[in-house]
MARROTI-503310 format. One record per residue (C-alpha): x, y, z; residue number from 0. Coordinates in nm, 2 decimals. Layout:
u/v/w/rodren
X/Y/Z/NUM
...
// end
This chain:
u/v/w/rodren
10.53/10.06/8.60/0
10.85/9.86/8.64/1
10.83/9.49/8.64/2
11.08/9.26/8.80/3
11.12/8.96/8.56/4
11.11/8.61/8.69/5
10.86/8.34/8.79/6
10.63/8.50/8.86/7
10.71/8.86/8.73/8
10.65/9.12/9.00/9
10.49/9.46/8.93/10
10.65/9.74/9.13/11
10.50/10.08/9.20/12
10.77/10.34/9.18/13
10.72/10.63/9.42/14
10.94/10.94/9.38/15
10.98/11.15/9.69/16
11.16/11.48/9.74/17
11.21/11.38/10.10/18
11.36/11.04/10.03/19
11.74/11.02/10.07/20
11.77/10.65/9.98/21
11.59/10.37/9.81/22
11.33/10.17/10.02/23
11.12/9.87/9.94/24
10.79/9.79/10.10/25
10.54/9.51/10.06/26
10.18/9.57/10.18/27
10.05/9.29/10.40/28
9.70/9.39/10.30/29
9.71/9.33/9.93/30
10.07/9.24/9.84/31
10.14/9.57/9.66/32
10.51/9.63/9.62/33
10.63/10.00/9.64/34
10.98/10.12/9.57/35
11.04/10.47/9.71/36
11.33/10.66/9.55/37
11.48/11.01/9.57/38
11.33/11.26/9.33/39
11.64/11.28/9.11/40
11.73/10.91/9.11/41
11.74/10.73/8.78/42
11.50/10.44/8.71/43
11.80/10.22/8.62/44
11.94/10.27/8.97/45
11.61/10.18/9.11/46
11.60/9.85/8.91/47
11.96/9.77/9.03/48
11.84/9.82/9.39/49
11.53/9.60/9.31/50
11.74/9.32/9.17/51
11.98/9.34/9.46/52
11.68/9.28/9.70/53
11.50/9.03/9.48/54
11.56/8.74/9.73/55
11.41/8.93/10.02/56
11.12/9.05/9.80/57
11.02/8.71/9.68/58
11.05/8.55/10.02/59
10.83/8.83/10.17/60
10.57/8.78/9.89/61
10.56/8.41/9.93/62
10.50/8.45/10.31/63
10.18/8.65/10.25/64
9.85/8.46/10.30/65
9.69/8.31/9.99/66
9.40/8.54/10.05/67
9.62/8.85/10.01/68
9.42/8.94/9.70/69
9.07/8.83/9.59/70
8.98/8.92/9.23/71
8.62/9.03/9.19/72
8.40/8.89/8.92/73
8.07/8.72/8.86/74
8.01/8.48/9.14/75
8.21/8.68/9.39/76
8.05/8.78/9.72/77
8.14/9.12/9.84/78
8.02/9.33/10.14/79
7.82/9.64/10.06/80
7.75/9.85/10.37/81
7.84/9.54/10.57/82
7.59/9.32/10.39/83
7.72/9.03/10.17/84
7.60/9.05/9.81/85
7.67/8.79/9.53/86
7.76/8.94/9.19/87
7.54/8.80/8.92/88
7.47/8.89/8.56/89
7.20/9.15/8.51/90
7.00/9.31/8.23/91
6.98/9.68/8.12/92
7.26/9.93/8.20/93
7.25/10.01/8.57/94
7.37/9.80/8.86/95
7.10/9.72/9.11/96
7.05/9.52/9.43/97
6.79/9.25/9.44/98
6.77/9.07/9.77/99
7.11/8.93/9.85/100
7.24/8.98/9.49/101
7.40/9.27/9.30/102
7.30/9.25/8.94/103
7.58/9.36/8.71/104
7.49/9.41/8.34/105
7.74/9.42/8.05/106
8.07/9.25/7.97/107
8.16/8.98/8.23/108
8.52/9.07/8.19/109
8.45/9.43/8.32/110
8.26/9.33/8.63/111
8.53/9.44/8.87/112
8.58/9.79/8.74/113
8.21/9.84/8.70/114
8.13/9.74/9.06/115
8.42/9.96/9.18/116
8.27/10.26/9.00/117
7.93/10.19/9.15/118
8.07/10.15/9.50/119
8.26/10.48/9.47/120
7.94/10.67/9.38/121
7.76/10.51/9.68/122
8.06/10.59/9.90/123
8.07/10.95/9.81/124
7.70/10.99/9.88/125
7.72/10.82/10.22/126
8.04/10.99/10.33/127
7.92/11.33/10.22/128
7.60/11.28/10.42/129
7.78/11.16/10.73/130
8.05/11.44/10.71/131
7.79/11.71/10.67/132
7.58/11.57/10.96/133
7.88/11.56/11.19/134
8.01/11.90/11.07/135
7.68/12.05/11.16/136
7.70/11.90/11.51/137
8.04/12.06/11.58/138
7.96/12.39/11.41/139
8.22/12.36/11.14/140
8.24/12.33/10.76/141
8.47/12.13/10.54/142
8.60/12.27/10.22/143
8.62/11.96/10.00/144
8.56/11.59/10.01/145
8.77/11.35/9.80/146
8.79/10.97/9.77/147
9.11/10.77/9.73/148
9.21/10.40/9.74/149
9.45/10.46/10.04/150
9.60/10.16/10.22/151
9.77/10.34/10.51/152
9.48/10.53/10.64/153
9.10/10.53/10.62/154
9.07/10.91/10.61/155
9.24/11.24/10.67/156
9.17/11.61/10.73/157
9.40/11.88/10.60/158
9.45/12.22/10.78/159
9.23/12.39/10.52/160
8.94/12.16/10.59/161
8.97/11.91/10.30/162
8.84/11.57/10.39/163
8.98/11.25/10.22/164
8.84/10.90/10.27/165
8.90/10.55/10.13/166
8.61/10.46/9.91/167
8.64/10.10/10.04/168
8.47/10.22/10.36/169
8.14/10.17/10.18/170
8.19/9.80/10.22/171
8.22/9.83/10.60/172
7.91/9.84/10.82/173
7.74/10.18/10.81/174
7.83/10.25/11.17/175
8.20/10.20/11.09/176
8.18/10.44/10.80/177
8.01/10.69/11.02/178
8.28/10.66/11.28/179
8.56/10.74/11.03/180
8.36/11.05/10.92/181
8.32/11.16/11.28/182
8.69/11.10/11.33/183
8.79/11.32/11.05/184
8.53/11.59/11.11/185
8.65/11.62/11.47/186
8.98/11.74/11.32/187
8.80/12.05/11.20/188
8.78/12.14/11.56/189
9.11/11.99/11.69/190
9.38/11.92/11.43/191
9.56/11.67/11.66/192
9.49/11.37/11.87/193
9.49/11.54/12.21/194
9.24/11.46/12.49/195
9.04/11.76/12.37/196
9.02/11.60/12.03/197
8.89/11.27/12.16/198
8.63/11.45/12.37/199
8.49/11.59/12.04/200
8.49/11.24/11.88/201
8.31/11.09/12.19/202
8.06/11.37/12.18/203
7.94/11.29/11.83/204
8.02/10.92/11.81/205
8.00/10.77/12.16/206
8.07/10.41/12.04/207
8.38/10.50/11.84/208
8.61/10.24/12.02/209
8.38/9.96/11.90/210
8.39/10.08/11.54/211
8.77/10.14/11.55/212
8.81/9.79/11.68/213
8.62/9.65/11.38/214
8.85/9.83/11.14/215
9.16/9.70/11.32/216
9.02/9.34/11.31/217
8.84/9.33/10.97/218
8.96/9.63/10.77/219
9.23/9.45/10.59/220
8.97/9.22/10.43/221
8.84/9.52/10.24/222
9.18/9.59/10.09/223
9.22/9.24/9.97/224
8.94/9.27/9.71/225
9.09/9.34/9.37/226
8.85/9.52/9.14/227
9.08/9.60/8.85/228
9.18/9.36/8.57/229
// end
């Protein structure tokens, strides 16, 4: 991963694209992630020249982000799990477990973030698989695969061959919001578009979808601000 030296140094995620015709620099307002998109055959040295040429804009943009752009997760942190705030505290044994309003995390205190993220991903897969299968049964369709990603531009997607993809961070949202995203993507198994016919399918299986989509628009960015990695 390229790093722009300076105070502070800035990590830059390099993204090669066969469709890119020029260099482009983007800063996520959700978590401050810096992405430099470059043509597939471009040299990294050229990318760094472009980066240095735009260093002033980049640092100004990063400094304008809210201080809460990223929140490292560790012992003492409070994170939402299925919409319910849980405090991360030390635990005994090997497995993470919920007790009241606390999530007990055993093991090395320096590895709490990654361990909690792994636990959330397992929970997310179970919940999203259950919701996707339930809605697929309602519309009389089957999906071919279910995958989890840490996507920032979308909460889910459905490919033409029936593959469903979701952001694992949905497990931190209220259950009804996760269900809405599953309904949204499963409806694409019937209508692979956003036509009026598609929205009729969504409404048929998730009548309150506007309410849950509103929650994502208003609160979804807070889920991306939690940083689980070291």
